[in-house]
C-alpha positions, 0 to 999 in steps of 0.5 A: 147495558141492560141488553148485555146484562140479559145476554150474560144472564142467559149465557149463565143459565145456559152454562148452568143447564149444560153443566147439569146435563153433563153432571147427570151423564157423568153420573149415569156413566159412573153408575153403569160402570159400577153396576157392570162391575157388580153384575160381573162380580155377582156372575163370577161369585155364583157361576165361577167361584162359589163356595164361601166366597159366594156367601161373603160376596153377596153380603157386600152390596148389603153393607154398602147399601146400609152405609150409603147416603146418596145412592140408595137408587143404585142398590134398589136397581142392583137388587131389582136386576138380580131378582128379575133374572135377565137372560136366566142369570141367577135364576136357580132357586132350589136349595140344593142348586149348584149355582145360585144366589147364596141361601143363608141358614140362620138356624131356628130363624129360617133361611134367607137369600140376599134379597130377603136381607135387602128387604129387611135392611131397606125397611129398617133404613127407611124408618131410621134414615129415610125422608119423612114421606107418608103413604098418602096415595098408597094408604089403601095398601095398609087397609088391604094388609089389615084385611089380609091379616084379619080375613085371608089368614083365617080363611087359609086355616079354615080351608086347610093347609097341607104344605105349611112350608109353602104358606110360610114362603108366601107370607115371606113374600107378602112382607116384601110390600115393605119395599114400597114403604122403603122405596118411597122414603129412600128415593130422594126425588124424581131424578133418582127415578131416572138414575134408577131406570138408567141402571136397569135399562142396559139389561134389555140388551142382555135379554135380547142377546140371549134370545138370539143365542137360543135361536141360533144354538137351541139353548140358553146362554147361561147353560154354558156356566150352569150345569143344571141348565134351563130348558127352552120353550117351544112354539105352541103352533110350529113346535120350533124353538122359541126365543123366550125372554123370561116369561116369569121374571125377565118380562118384569124387567122388560116392561119397566124398561119400556116405562123408563123409555117413556119417562125420558122420551123427548128430554135432551137433559135426561136422554144420553143422546137424542133418540136413546129412548126410542132405541130402548122402546124399539128394543123392548118391542123387538124382544117381546115380538121375537119371543112370540108372546102375543099379549105382551106385544099388544101390552107394549104397543098399548103403553106407547099409544097411551103415552102418546095420547097423554103426553099431549106433545107432537108425537108423530115424529117420535113414533116414526123415530121408534119405528125407524130405530126398530127397523134399523135394529131389525135389519142389522140383526138380519144382516149379521145373520143372528135373526133367522127368517124362520124365527120371524115366521115362527113368531108370526105363526102365533099371531096368525092363529089369533087373526084366523080365530077372529076371522072365523069367530072361533076363539077355541082355535087360539092354542094357549087361550083354549087351555085357559078357557077349558082348564085354568078359568073353570078350575079357579072359578070353582074355588071362588064359588066356595067362598066368593066374598072372602076368598080361600086365602093361601090354602092348599086349594088356592095353590092347587088352582092357581095359574099364573096364566090368568090374572084377576081371578087369582086375586078374587080367589085369594081375597074374595070379592071384598078384598079384590074390590079394595085392591081395584080401588087402590089400583084406580086411585094410583092411576087417577093420581097419575092422570090428574097429576100430569094436568096440574104440572104445567111447569115441571115437565119431568114430573109430568112426563114420569106421570104420563109414563107410569099411567101408560104403563099401568094401562098396559099392565091392566090389559095383561092382568085382565087377560093372561098374566098375574102381575100381582101374585105373591112373588118378590120380583112382582111385588118389587115391580108393583112397589116401584109403580105404585110408590112413585106416586108418593115420591112425585107428590112429596118431592 
């Protein structure tokens, strides 16, 4: 009888787990269909209908977000996708652009896009309806904000401002850090993080589709609907068309998809099917590789390598699956004749330049890196020398010297050594949390895996930030990205 009771208990537990798995998958499918409908509706509103309808349409997600009680993660994901502009969709920002997300002009209060209104609503909702979570791991952000108000703004006025409108735009972007507070309080638990990632992840394939479209037709797919169009990048070595994945915006979405793929790797309960996470990982690496973006290729591979070390699982088989998924994608694309041999050669040409420079011990042979060494770094360091400890703030001199192609020097130029030191302490605190948290979680594999994935992600971002890309500039989509990466600490700690 005892044996039968144990068997019945096990069957009951298995049945419950299976039911939970199916519930999650049904919810992911429903969210995918809803997001697809919202994305297509947004596309039609901006590119096909326009006018008054466009203004009304983008108010609907804001209203639904305010009213929802259980799906805040969905609306965070929706606006994350819109703001990161996959395949250059919704990328026009000029006030006079024909096809753009609507600009709401509120008289003396200024102009707002729907993302601004989302940030405001999210902050208010977090105060009124959110979970009672405090910014414990993220409390250095408060002190950095105080430092910015008391030091950086006065330094801005001291060094002078010519374009006051640009300063106001930057100040508006700074306010986007309230999204971190909102994200922490409105995301219910770690499963909301998984659902958030599932909504975003399909758009890696839209980006890849556009990359192949560029390689085959020499223009962006969205140019068929946007009369103002978008230029395409050329390979700095061969001069050929380059399959740009969206170096300024799309790369943020791509890297989050990589981090998400690591979160669910090896979890039957959270993968749609066995190997789904490997397909996402391979797709990210493929997208970055064919874009011929060298450092981001290294960054993405580093993320996988660090995750492999931290997860402490037997990952050899998993790495082989990723390689296998990548090989299958590669050969299918070649078989369909959408991935040309020339595209591979053009991508490799930019890597070969680096190999040759290393072999000959001459970094000046590296095309774009030479420009950074001879132009960007000297220009920024010249401004740093004018106020090394407190920075030059958001002055005209900051904007004239700023380069998105370098990372940490921009932070020092803005905040000075003192403010930059506060930021690096903040970054280290977040990374240390993820590293220590994973060791303390022996019985919660999902939280542990999420911690490993985010630690790996931050390791990769740090490499990019220290070499070729400013992940922490005052752009709303970057701030949103960082808010997710940093805010997740307090969600895991207090859920």
